[in-house]
GUFI-171828 format. One record per residue (C-alpha): chain; x, y, z; residue in three letters. Coordinates in steps of 0.1 Angstrom, whole numbers, plus 5000, padded with zeros to 4 digits. Layout:
cadena = A | X = X | Y = Y | Z = Z | residuo = ALA
...
***
This chain:
cadena = A | X = 5211 | Y = 7305 | Z = 0489 | residuo = MET
cadena = A | X = 5175 | Y = 7314 | Z = 0491 | residuo = THR
cadena = A | X = 5151 | Y = 7285 | Z = 0494 | residuo = GLN
cadena = A | X = 5119 | Y = 7286 | Z = 0472 | residuo = VAL
cadena = A | X = 5088 | Y = 7274 | Z = 0491 | residuo = VAL
cadena = A | X = 5051 | Y = 7276 | Z = 0487 | residuo = ASN
cadena = A | X = 5032 | Y = 7306 | Z = 0503 | residuo = CYS
cadena = A | X = 5012 | Y = 7295 | Z = 0533 | residuo = PRO
cadena = A | X = 4982 | Y = 7317 | Z = 0523 | residuo = ARG
cadena = A | X = 4984 | Y = 7308 | Z = 0486 | residuo = HIS
cadena = A | X = 4997 | Y = 7272 | Z = 0483 | residuo = PRO
cadena = A | X = 4998 | Y = 7273 | Z = 0445 | residuo = ALA
cadena = A | X = 5023 | Y = 7302 | Z = 0445 | residuo = VAL
cadena = A | X = 5060 | Y = 7295 | Z = 0450 | residuo = GLU
cadena = A | X = 5081 | Y = 7323 | Z = 0466 | residuo = THR
cadena = A | X = 5115 | Y = 7331 | Z = 0479 | residuo = ALA
cadena = A | X = 5103 | Y = 7362 | Z = 0498 | residuo = LEU
cadena = A | X = 5101 | Y = 7361 | Z = 0536 | residuo = ARG
cadena = A | X = 5086 | Y = 7385 | Z = 0562 | residuo = CYS
cadena = A | X = 5113 | Y = 7407 | Z = 0576 | residuo = SER
cadena = A | X = 5100 | Y = 7402 | Z = 0611 | residuo = ARG
cadena = A | X = 5089 | Y = 7366 | Z = 0615 | residuo = CYS
cadena = A | X = 5105 | Y = 7350 | Z = 0585 | residuo = GLU
cadena = A | X = 5072 | Y = 7335 | Z = 0572 | residuo = THR
cadena = A | X = 5072 | Y = 7329 | Z = 0534 | residuo = PRO
cadena = A | X = 5051 | Y = 7355 | Z = 0516 | residuo = ILE
cadena = A | X = 5042 | Y = 7358 | Z = 0480 | residuo = CYS
cadena = A | X = 5039 | Y = 7392 | Z = 0462 | residuo = PRO
cadena = A | X = 5001 | Y = 7391 | Z = 0466 | residuo = ARG
cadena = A | X = 5001 | Y = 7389 | Z = 0504 | residuo = CYS
cadena = A | X = 5032 | Y = 7410 | Z = 0512 | residuo = LEU
cadena = A | X = 5027 | Y = 7445 | Z = 0528 | residuo = VAL
cadena = A | X = 5055 | Y = 7470 | Z = 0521 | residuo = GLN
cadena = A | X = 5064 | Y = 7489 | Z = 0553 | residuo = THR
cadena = A | X = 5091 | Y = 7514 | Z = 0560 | residuo = PRO
cadena = A | X = 5112 | Y = 7486 | Z = 0575 | residuo = VAL
cadena = A | X = 5107 | Y = 7461 | Z = 0546 | residuo = GLY
cadena = A | X = 5083 | Y = 7435 | Z = 0533 | residuo = ALA
cadena = A | X = 5061 | Y = 7420 | Z = 0560 | residuo = ARG
cadena = A | X = 5033 | Y = 7395 | Z = 0562 | residuo = CYS
cadena = A | X = 4998 | Y = 7408 | Z = 0570 | residuo = ARG
cadena = A | X = 5000 | Y = 7396 | Z = 0606 | residuo = ASP
cadena = A | X = 5032 | Y = 7415 | Z = 0613 | residuo = CYS
cadena = A | X = 5022 | Y = 7446 | Z = 0593 | residuo = ALA
cadena = A | X = 4993 | Y = 7452 | Z = 0617 | residuo = ARG
cadena = A | X = 4971 | Y = 7469 | Z = 0592 | residuo = ILE
cadena = A | X = 4945 | Y = 7489 | Z = 0612 | residuo = VAL
cadena = A | X = 4920 | Y = 7515 | Z = 0601 | residuo = LYS
cadena = A | X = 4928 | Y = 7549 | Z = 0614 | residuo = SER
cadena = A | X = 4906 | Y = 7557 | Z = 0645 | residuo = PRO
cadena = A | X = 4896 | Y = 7590 | Z = 0630 | residuo = ILE
cadena = A | X = 4876 | Y = 7571 | Z = 0602 | residuo = TYR
cadena = A | X = 4861 | Y = 7545 | Z = 0626 | residuo = THR
cadena = A | X = 4825 | Y = 7554 | Z = 0636 | residuo = LEU
cadena = A | X = 4806 | Y = 7537 | Z = 0664 | residuo = SER
cadena = A | X = 4769 | Y = 7533 | Z = 0665 | residuo = GLY
cadena = A | X = 4766 | Y = 7563 | Z = 0688 | residuo = ALA
cadena = A | X = 4786 | Y = 7584 | Z = 0664 | residuo = HIS
cadena = A | X = 4763 | Y = 7574 | Z = 0635 | residuo = LEU
cadena = A | X = 4732 | Y = 7582 | Z = 0655 | residuo = ALA
cadena = A | X = 4745 | Y = 7616 | Z = 0665 | residuo = ARG
cadena = A | X = 4756 | Y = 7623 | Z = 0630 | residuo = ALA
cadena = A | X = 4721 | Y = 7614 | Z = 0618 | residuo = GLY
cadena = A | X = 4704 | Y = 7637 | Z = 0644 | residuo = VAL
cadena = A | X = 4728 | Y = 7665 | Z = 0636 | residuo = ALA
cadena = A | X = 4721 | Y = 7662 | Z = 0598 | residuo = ALA
cadena = A | X = 4683 | Y = 7662 | Z = 0603 | residuo = VAL
cadena = A | X = 4682 | Y = 7689 | Z = 0630 | residuo = ALA
cadena = A | X = 4709 | Y = 7710 | Z = 0612 | residuo = GLY
cadena = A | X = 4690 | Y = 7706 | Z = 0579 | residuo = GLY
cadena = A | X = 4658 | Y = 7718 | Z = 0595 | residuo = ILE
cadena = A | X = 4673 | Y = 7747 | Z = 0614 | residuo = VAL
cadena = A | X = 4695 | Y = 7758 | Z = 0585 | residuo = MET
cadena = A | X = 4666 | Y = 7754 | Z = 0561 | residuo = GLY
cadena = A | X = 4645 | Y = 7777 | Z = 0582 | residuo = LEU
cadena = A | X = 4673 | Y = 7803 | Z = 0584 | residuo = ILE
cadena = A | X = 4680 | Y = 7800 | Z = 0547 | residuo = TRP
cadena = A | X = 4643 | Y = 7805 | Z = 0539 | residuo = GLY
cadena = A | X = 4639 | Y = 7835 | Z = 0562 | residuo = PHE
cadena = A | X = 4670 | Y = 7852 | Z = 0548 | residuo = VAL
cadena = A | X = 4657 | Y = 7848 | Z = 0513 | residuo = LEU
cadena = A | X = 4621 | Y = 7857 | Z = 0521 | residuo = LEU
cadena = A | X = 4623 | Y = 7894 | Z = 0513 | residuo = PRO
cadena = A | X = 4642 | Y = 7888 | Z = 0480 | residuo = PHE
cadena = A | X = 4626 | Y = 7881 | Z = 0446 | residuo = THR
cadena = A | X = 4658 | Y = 7868 | Z = 0431 | residuo = PHE
cadena = A | X = 4679 | Y = 7839 | Z = 0443 | residuo = GLY
cadena = A | X = 4714 | Y = 7851 | Z = 0436 | residuo = PHE
cadena = A | X = 4720 | Y = 7857 | Z = 0473 | residuo = LEU
cadena = A | X = 4713 | Y = 7820 | Z = 0478 | residuo = SER
cadena = A | X = 4745 | Y = 7811 | Z = 0460 | residuo = ILE
cadena = A | X = 4766 | Y = 7828 | Z = 0487 | residuo = PHE
cadena = A | X = 4748 | Y = 7809 | Z = 0514 | residuo = LEU
cadena = A | X = 4763 | Y = 7777 | Z = 0501 | residuo = GLY
cadena = A | X = 4796 | Y = 7785 | Z = 0517 | residuo = ALA
cadena = A | X = 4779 | Y = 7791 | Z = 0550 | residuo = ALA
cadena = A | X = 4760 | Y = 7758 | Z = 0547 | residuo = LEU
cadena = A | X = 4792 | Y = 7739 | Z = 0540 | residuo = GLY
cadena = A | X = 4810 | Y = 7755 | Z = 0569 | residuo = TYR
cadena = A | X = 4780 | Y = 7751 | Z = 0592 | residuo = GLY
cadena = A | X = 4775 | Y = 7714 | Z = 0584 | residuo = PHE
cadena = A | X = 4813 | Y = 7707 | Z = 0587 | residuo = THR
cadena = A | X = 4813 | Y = 7721 | Z = 0622 | residuo = ARG
cadena = A | X = 4780 | Y = 7704 | Z = 0631 | residuo = ALA
cadena = A | X = 4794 | Y = 7670 | Z = 0620 | residuo = MET
cadena = A | X = 4827 | Y = 7675 | Z = 0638 | residuo = GLU
cadena = A | X = 4809 | Y = 7683 | Z = 0670 | residuo = TYR
cadena = A | X = 4784 | Y = 7655 | Z = 0667 | residuo = ALA
cadena = A | X = 4810 | Y = 7628 | Z = 0658 | residuo = THR
cadena = A | X = 4839 | Y = 7639 | Z = 0680 | residuo = GLY
cadena = A | X = 4859 | Y = 7652 | Z = 0650 | residuo = ARG
cadena = A | X = 4855 | Y = 7620 | Z = 0630 | residuo = LYS
cadena = A | X = 4860 | Y = 7620 | Z = 0592 | residuo = ARG
cadena = A | X = 4852 | Y = 7598 | Z = 0562 | residuo = GLY
cadena = A | X = 4827 | Y = 7591 | Z = 0536 | residuo = PRO
cadena = A | X = 4799 | Y = 7583 | Z = 0560 | residuo = VAL
cadena = A | X = 4803 | Y = 7617 | Z = 0578 | residuo = VAL
cadena = A | X = 4804 | Y = 7635 | Z = 0544 | residuo = VAL
cadena = A | X = 4772 | Y = 7617 | Z = 0533 | residuo = ALA
cadena = A | X = 4754 | Y = 7629 | Z = 0565 | residuo = PHE
cadena = A | X = 4766 | Y = 7664 | Z = 0559 | residuo = ALA
cadena = A | X = 4755 | Y = 7665 | Z = 0523 | residuo = ILE
cadena = A | X = 4721 | Y = 7649 | Z = 0533 | residuo = GLY
cadena = A | X = 4716 | Y = 7677 | Z = 0558 | residuo = GLY
cadena = A | X = 4725 | Y = 7704 | Z = 0532 | residuo = ILE
cadena = A | X = 4700 | Y = 7688 | Z = 0507 | residuo = VAL
cadena = A | X = 4673 | Y = 7687 | Z = 0535 | residuo = LEU
cadena = A | X = 4679 | Y = 7725 | Z = 0541 | residuo = ALA
cadena = A | X = 4675 | Y = 7732 | Z = 0504 | residuo = TRP
cadena = A | X = 4643 | Y = 7710 | Z = 0503 | residuo = ALA
cadena = A | X = 4627 | Y = 7734 | Z = 0528 | residuo = MET
cadena = A | X = 4632 | Y = 7765 | Z = 0506 | residuo = LEU
cadena = A | X = 4600 | Y = 7761 | Z = 0486 | residuo = PRO
cadena = A | X = 4581 | Y = 7765 | Z = 0518 | residuo = LEU
cadena = A | X = 4593 | Y = 7802 | Z = 0520 | residuo = PHE
cadena = A | X = 4602 | Y = 7814 | Z = 0485 | residuo = VAL
cadena = A | X = 4590 | Y = 7808 | Z = 0449 | residuo = PRO
cadena = A | X = 4605 | Y = 7778 | Z = 0432 | residuo = MET
cadena = A | X = 4625 | Y = 7799 | Z = 0407 | residuo = ARG
cadena = A | X = 4643 | Y = 7814 | Z = 0437 | residuo = VAL
cadena = A | X = 4648 | Y = 7780 | Z = 0453 | residuo = ALA
cadena = A | X = 4664 | Y = 7767 | Z = 0421 | residuo = LEU
cadena = A | X = 4693 | Y = 7791 | Z = 0426 | residuo = TYR
cadena = A | X = 4698 | Y = 7771 | Z = 0458 | residuo = GLY
cadena = A | X = 4710 | Y = 7741 | Z = 0438 | residuo = LEU
cadena = A | X = 4742 | Y = 7760 | Z = 0431 | residuo = VAL
cadena = A | X = 4745 | Y = 7767 | Z = 0469 | residuo = ALA
cadena = A | X = 4739 | Y = 7730 | Z = 0476 | residuo = VAL
cadena = A | X = 4768 | Y = 7721 | Z = 0452 | residuo = GLY
cadena = A | X = 4791 | Y = 7747 | Z = 0469 | residuo = ILE
cadena = A | X = 4781 | Y = 7735 | Z = 0504 | residuo = GLY
cadena = A | X = 4785 | Y = 7698 | Z = 0495 | residuo = ALA
cadena = A | X = 4820 | Y = 7705 | Z = 0480 | residuo = TYR
cadena = A | X = 4831 | Y = 7724 | Z = 0511 | residuo = LEU
cadena = A | X = 4817 | Y = 7697 | Z = 0534 | residuo = ALA
cadena = A | X = 4835 | Y = 7670 | Z = 0513 | residuo = TYR
cadena = A | X = 4869 | Y = 7688 | Z = 0513 | residuo = THR
cadena = A | X = 4867 | Y = 7695 | Z = 0551 | residuo = ASN
cadena = A | X = 4854 | Y = 7660 | Z = 0562 | residuo = LEU
cadena = A | X = 4870 | Y = 7635 | Z = 0538 | residuo = ARG
***
C-alpha cells in the first residue's frame, strides 16, 4: 500500500507520488515528467540548452556585430537606393537584411540562438534603416519600414 506523506519542498501538501529514481516524495507542483517517469527536480537535471546560453563575450560580439553590421548594411542600402526616386526596391532588400544579419549573428555568437540574439539582429536592421534618410528622401526611406519588418521576421525565424 502506498504511504501518504508530506512533500519535502511543499510541507503543506500531502502526496503519494515518489521520484522514480531516488524515491523522494514529490507533489504534483514539483514533479518533472521525463521519458522514464516522474522525477524530482534534482534527479531530472533540468539544464538550459547550451545553444541558448550566451556568455559575456558572446553578448559583446553580438553587440559589435549589430552596430557594425547596421552601419555597413545601412551604407550599402543607402547607396543602392541613391539613384532611385521610389522606394519599392527597398522592400526587396528586407530579405537580404534578414539573411545578412542572421549570418552575422551566427558568426559573432558561435551559432547561438535565442531572444537576445534576435534582439541584436533586429536592432542592427533598425540601425541600417535609420541611416537611409542620410542618402534618400524620407518618402523613399519610409518604404524601408516594410523591409525592416521583412528582415526582422526572417531574422526571428532563423535565430529563435
